[in-house]
N, C-alpha and C positions, 0 to 999 in steps of 0.2 A: 131495872130500877136501881140496883146497887151501883152499877156503872155510872148512872146518871148522877147520883149523889156524890160519887167519887170525883167525877170530872168537875161538876159545878161547885163542889166543896173546895177544890183546889183554886178555882177561879176566884171565889169569894175570899179565900185566905190571902191570895196575892193582892187582890184589889183593896181589901180592907187594910192590909198591912201598909200599902202605899199611901192610902188616905190618912191613916193614923200618923205616919211619919210626917206627912205634909201638914197635918193639923198641929202637931207638936212644934214644928219649926215656925208655923204661922203665929204661934203664941209668943214668940220671942220679940221683945220690944227693942227698938233702936232709934236713935235720933239722927245719926249720920246718914245722908243720902247714899253714900258708898256702901255702908254696912247694910242698909235696907235692900239695895239692889243685889248685893252679894248673897244675903239670906234668901232672897226670892229665887235666885239661880240655884242655890243649894236645895231649896224646897222642891223645885222641879226635878233636879237630878236625883234626889233621894227617892223619888217615886220608882226609880229603876232598880234600886237595891233589892227589894223583896223578890222581884221577878228573876233577877240573876241568881240569887241565893237558892230560891225554891226550885228553879229549873235545874240547877246543878244537883240539888238533893234528890229530886223526884224523877226528872225526865231526861237528863243528859244521856245522849246516845240513842234514845228511843225515836226521836224526831228532831229536825233541825229548827233552831230558833230563828235563823235567817240573818244574824249579824255577820257571821263569816260567809263571805260571798265573793266569788271570782269576779274581777272587773268592777268592784264596788265604787271606785272613783268615777268610772264612766257612767254607771247607773245613777249615781248621785247627781252628776252633772246634767244628765238628760232629764231627770226628774225636776231638778232645780229650774232649768230653762223652761220646761213645760209649765211648772207652777207659776213662774214669773209671767210667762206669756199669757196664760189663760186668766189669771187674776187681773192683769192689766187690761186685757180685752173686756172682761166683765165690767170693770169700773169705767172704762172709756165709753162703752155702750150705755151704761147708766147715766153718765154725764151728758151724753147726747140726748137722752130721753127725758131727763128731769132738770128743772131749774136749779142752778147751783152757784156757789161762790168758791173760787179757788184762790188760795194764798200761797205764794212761793216764799219759803223762808230763806233767810240769808245764810250762806255757808260760813261756818266758823269752827273753831276747835271743839266747842261744846257739842255742836251738831255731829261732827265726825265721830267723836267718842260715843255719843248717844246711839248713832247708827250701828257702830260696831257692837255695842252692848245689846241692842235689839236683835241684830243678826245672830249673835251668840246665844241669846235667850231663845230665839226661834229654833236654833239648831238643837239645843238641849231639850226643849219641849217636844220637838218632832221625834228626836231619837228615843226619848223616854216613852212617848205615847205609841209610836209605831212598834217598839219592842214589846210593850204591854199588850196592846190590842191585836196588832197583826202578827207579831212574833209569838207571844206566849198563848194568848186566848185562842186566836184562830188556829195556830199550830196544834194546840192540845185537842180542840174539838175535831179538827180534821183527822188527827191521828186515830181517834176513837170512832169517828163516824165518817163523814165525807167532806171534801173540800167546800162543797156548797153550804153544808151546815156550818162549817168554820167561818165562812165569809158572812153568812146571815147573822150568826150569833155575835161575832166580834163587832159587826156593824151596829146592831141594836145596843150592845153594851157600850160602845163608843158614844153613841148618841145620848144614851141615858146618863152616863157619867158627866157629860157636858151640860146636862140639865140643871146642875148646881150653879152654873155661871149666871152672872147678872144679865138681865134683859132676855132671858131664854123665852122663845116663842115657838109657835107652830112652824113659822117660816124657818127658824133656826134648826128645828128638829128635822125638817125635810132636807135642808142642805147638809146636815150632819149625816143623815142616812145615805144620801147620794155620794157624799165625800167618802164615807166609810166603805160603801160598795166599790167605788173606784179604786181606793187604796187596797182593799181586800183582793180584788181581781188582779191588780198589778203585782201584789205580793206572790200570788200563785203563778202568774205569767213569768215573772223574773226569777222565781225561786229564791227570793231574798228580800231584805228590807230597804236596801239603799236607794232604789228609785223612789219609793214611797217617802223615805226620810227627806230626800232632796225636794220632792214635790211639796210635801207638807211644810217644810222649812221656808221655802221661798214663796209659797202661797200666803203664809202668815206674814213674812217680812215685807212682801210687796204691798199688802194692804195697810200694814202698820207703819213700817219704816219709811216707805216712799209716799203713800197717799194719805197717811195720817189718820187712819181708822184704828185707833188704839183701844185695846181691851182695857188697859189700865192707863189712864191719862197721865199718871205720874212717872211712868216707866221709860218714856222716850220722847225725843224730839224728832219730828218727821221732816222730810224734804218738802212735802206739800201738806196743806190742810184743805179739805174739801167739805163744804157744808151744803147739804141738799135742803131745798125749801120744804119738801114734803118727805115724811117718813112713812113709806107705804110698801107694797109688795115689790115695786120696781127698785126702790133704794134699800130694801131689807129691813125697814123699821128701825127699832132701837138697837138691834143686833149689828146693823151695818150691812154693806154691800155683799158680804160673804153669804148672807141669807136672802139676797134678792132673787127674784124670779129669773133675772138674767144669768146669775151665777148657777142657779139650778139647771137652766137649759144648757149651759156650757158643760156642766158635769154629766148631764144626760147624754149629750153628744159624745163626750169622752168614753162613757161606759158603752154606748152603742158601737163606737168605733172598735173598742177592744173585743166586743162580742162578735162583730162582723168579721174582724181579722181572725179571731179564733175559729169561727165557722169556716172561713175560707181556707185556713190551714188544714183543718180536718178534712175538708172536701178534696183538696189537692192530694192529701195523703191517701185517702181512700181510692182516688182515681189511679194514683201511682201503684197501689197494691193490686 
């Protein structure tokens, strides 16, 4: 019981510290669009600060956070390509299944600048969230219990923390659970965070920067705008296609593939022995 409170006390301190910093910066008022966007980026980046400080003070050397990783550029690129491919696949299937209206926006300097901003924002968010949830929380629980416990707890915590977002729903919760499981398994499989960071970054960028499903309508201009006639389980409701049943099925297939591949690897290893 003492170990339980020790571990989850650490997690609460790290998480609450991140939220407090985020809330303090959210209270800052600004009139300039550039200042507002800069503050928003700083808010997301500052969530990372308590994780790095407290990991350094409490856990450095006991277990790996996952930021330092061999071939991180390759892992990031593979994750980014997979995130882009599967979010694109999910949205295209949804477009085929549901009545929609697509608008292609004109390319100009404002759009290009906005896309770079959205991409950088997605990178900052994915780096901060993967370091907090899959790096610190999953790593800490795994160190004291098992990797399965680490994946399950970090996944539940990941989904619960996103429950504060607008338009949160049962569909969104299911998608977040599946996404968290996939990212947790990938973190264990690759022994680092960079595949997950790439996947998380381009999963978000593809739906927001390319297809126009923006979580914050003021933050970006997208290449396309897609409006579905119905907001249901196929389109993901108010949360968007990220929470659609199509996306959930894609994530289930990804998780199944990883588990089958893992089983096959263990089977080959046992035969060889």
